[in-house]
N, C-alpha and C positions, 0 to 999 in steps of 0.2 A: 365664644364662650370664655368666661374669665376664670372661674374656679374649677380647675381640672385635677386638683390634688388627690381626689378620691377615685378618679376614673381608672378602671382596669380593663385591659383587653383580655377577655376570656378566650376567644378564638379568632383566628384571622386566616383567611384563604385568599390567595391571589390567582385570578384567572386572566386570560387574555381574550378580549372580545371587541367587536366593533367594526364598522365600515363593511358590513356584509354586502352592500351593493357593489363594492369594488373588489370583492374577493378577499376581504379581511379575514384573518385567521381566528378561529375559535379554539382555544386550548384550555382545557379544564384540569386543574390540579386535583389530585386524589385525596389529599389530607391537609389539615391546617399546619401553619408554621409553629415552631417551638416558641411559645410566648413566655417561657421562663427566663429568656435572655433579657436582662434588665435594660440594656441600652435600647432595644427595640421598643419597649414600653415608654422609655424616657423621651425618645424622639418622635415616635409615631403618634402618640396621643395628642400633643400640641399641633403637629402637622395636620392631622385630620380634623380636629375639633376647634382649634383656636379661631379660624376664619368664620365659624358659624355664628350668625346673629340670632339670638334667642327671641328677639322681638318679631322677627319675620317668620310667622307660623303658618303651617299648612296642614291639610288632612289628605290622606290617600283616598282615592275613589274606591268604593267597595264593590260595585257591580262590575263583573268581568275584568277584574284587575289582578293579574297573576302576582304582582309584587305584594299587594295586600293579602291575598289568600295564602301565599307561601309563608309570609312573616307571621300571620295569625296562627297558622298551623305549627310553626316553630315555637312561638310563645306558649301555645297550648300543649307542648310536648308531643305533638303528632308528627313531627318532622325533625330529622337530624340536621345539625348545622351544615354538614357536608352536602346533603341533598338540597337544603335551602340555597346555599351559595351557588350550586350548579344551576338550579332553576333560575336564579336571578341573572346569572351570566348568560345562559342560553336565551333568556327573554330579552336581555340587552342586545345581544347579537342579532336576534330576529328583528327587533324594532329599529336597529341601525340601518335598515335597508333604505332609509331616506337620505343616506350619505352624509348626514350632519355629524354622526357619532364616529369620530376617527378611531382607528384601531389602537388599542393600548391596554394597559393593565387595569383590571377591575378588582378593587379590594372589597371584600365582604367581611365585616367585622361584627363580632358579638361583644358589646361593651357591658360592663357591670359597674354599679355604684356611680351612675350618672346623676348629678344633682338636678333636682326638679322641685322648686319651692323648698319646703322643709323636709323633703324626703329624698331617697335615692332609688333610681329605677334602672332596669335593664334597657338596652337599646340595640338596634341593628343599624350599622353604618354601611353605606355603599359609596365608594369613591372611585373616580375614573381619571386616569392620566394618559394622554396620548403623545406628549412631547418629552423629549429627553434633552438634558443639558450635557455639554462636553466639559469634562473637568480633568485636571492633572492628578496623577497618582505618583508618589515617590516610592522608590524601592532602593533600600540600602544594599550595596554590594561591597566586595573587598576593595575594589578600586575606587569607589565613590558612590554617588547617589544617582540613580537613573530616573528619568521622567517618562511617564507613560500616559497616553491619552485613553480615556474611557468615557462611557456614557452612562447616565443614570437620572433618576428623578430628583429634582431639586426640592429640598425639604422646607419650602416656604408655605405653600398651600396647594391643595389638590385643584385640578381644573374644574371638576364637578363633585359635589358632595351632597349627601342627604343623611340625616340622623333621624331614625324613626323610633320614638320612645314607646315603651310598653305602657301606654297611657291612653285611655279613651278608645279602646279597641272597637267598640260597637259603632263609634262615629268615624272610624277610619284611621285611628291612631293619630297622635300629635307628632308632627314632623317639622324639622328645620332643614331648609335647602339652600344650596349655595352654588354659584358658578363664578369662576375667576374672570377678571377682565381680559385675560389672554385666551379665553375660550373662543372657538370659531363662531362666526355669525350663524345663527340658527340653532346653536347648541342649547340655548335656554329653553326654547320651545320643545326641542326633542327631549331634553332631560326631565323637565317638569311635567310636560303634558303627554307626549307619546309614550315615554317609558314609565314614569312614576304615577301619572294621572293624579297630580296634586291640584288641590283647590285651596286658595288662600283663605285663612281665617280672617273674617272682616273685623278688624279692631282698629285702634287709633293709629298704629304703625302702618297698617295697610292703607287706610284712608289718606294719611299724610303723605306717604310715599307716592301713591297713585296720583293724588291731587297735584303735587309738585312736578311730577313727571309730565302730567297733562299741561300744566302752566308753561313749562319750558318749551314743549312742542308748539303750543298755541302761539306763544310770543315769537318764537324763532321762525315758524313757518306760516301758519295761518294768518297771523296779523299782517304780515308783509304782503300776502296775496290779496287780502280784502281791503286794506287801507294803505294810504300813501304814508309810509313810515320810513324813517332813517334808521341806520344801525344804532345811532346814538339814542333814539327813542326806544328801540328794543332793549338796549342795555339798561336804560332807566326803568323800564317796566319790569325787567328781570330783577333788578335790585329792590324795587318796591314789593314785588311778590315775595322774595326771600325775607325782607324786613318784616312783612306781615306775619309770616310763619314764626319768625324769631321773637316777635314782641307780643304775640297773642297766645293765650292758653287754649282758646277755642276757635274753631273755624266756622264761619257762617257765610254761605255763598253770597247772599245779598250784601252783607257788609264788605266782603272781599271785593266785590264789583265796584262799590262806591269808593273804597280807599285805594285800590290799586289800578283798576281799569278806567275809572273816571267817566268816560263818555258813554251815554246810553246805547249808541249803536255798537260800540265795542263790547259792552256788557251783553247785549243780545247775541252778538256773534259768538262770544265766549260760551254762553249757555247752550247754544246750538252745537258748538264744537264739543262740549262736554258729553252730550247725548251720542254724537257720532263716535267719539273716543271710546266710550264705554262699550259700544257695540263692537267696534273694530278690535279692541284689546281684550274683550270679554272680561271686563272688570266692572265693579259697581262702586261709585264714589258718593258717599252720603253728602247731603247739603249742609249738615251740621255734624261736627265731631271734635273730640279733644285732640289737640296737636301733640304729636309724639316727637320729642327732641332728637331721638336717635335717628328717626327717618329724615329730619331736617338736616342733621349733620351729614348723613349719607348723600343727600341730594345736593348739598351746597357746592360740592366740587364741580357739578355740571352747570352751575349758574355763573359762568365766567363773564366778567365785565371787562372784556378786552376788545379794543378796536384794532384790527390787523390791517395795516396799510402796506400793500405790496409785500415785498420781502425785507423792507428796510426798517419799519417801525411797528411797535406794539404800544398802544396807549391803554393803560389800566385806569378805569373810571370807577371811583368809589362814591360819587354823589355830585350834586350841583351841576346838572347838565346845562344850566344857564351860563356857566363859565366856559362853555365850549361853543365855538362858532364854526360852521362849515361854509366854505366858499369855493369859488372857481376862478383860477387865474388864466385869463385869455391869452396872455403873452406866452406863458409856458405850456398852456393847454393841459394843466393839471389841477386836480382838486386839492384843497388844503383844509386843515383845521387850525383855528386860532384858540389858544388856551390862555385864560386869565388866572393869575395867582398872586398871592401876597409875598411869599418868600420861597427861596430855593433851599432845599435841604440835601 
């Protein structure tokens, strides 16, 4: 989120929960922190909300979802903030029996003045951190300055976050969710599905993000299993895929196949893979949709055009695969690449 100038933290409670499967501790605070301290507002609001992508939108499941029920009761003034926070922490601890949710601090926050379109709304934020960073503290004394080691939460971004807006309550509220790249494997499924019961809102961002993720897996894994391809061929197709999304405003599955995949048998394999991917990932990717540039920028870092050769060389390929030749030298018993270029810079 970019414009956080109006956002206020009305109430904040920190509990400890998680990793119930391995005896993790559940510790419930009795009352909110004093949010009149300006430094807390100054640092906590960007820490919690800056990493959230407003284009990646979800809704909470309504049926048998304690998170939705508790927040709906709070927004309807049927539940106190203290009771809401304890319900959310206890539910988190209970659901963490799958061992993916590490024990840590669970922040429950009541935000006010959150920008939404041309208006401002209330929201509930839930944030979880399980890792601590070691840092140095200095202490001035008569004889000099001492150095002390301490542990705390680094104020870059939370490991897991969700912001649930007081908007569209009958449909499950509008929610923005986030997990950092440092989160443990399996955290995403636990956080979004087991705990929050989130479903993505099918829009241009969702379609673009899901389609690019599917393309990356197809080219990196499935293509090599079904066809005789080289790493150079895979990199070339990855580049063509990304170029398609960068240079087109609208995605069309048939057009994508012709411009990127080229060969009929590869196109057929891709279409079959799309059906399997949608079932396995429980997503739906439309055959035509507007391309969202925010999703393209997010996915671009995963489309790496690098040939890694043993531990000695990395070759970055930006185009013209016809200027790269692969061969085998019988005398040395090693493979090689031959690169053609006009000038060295």
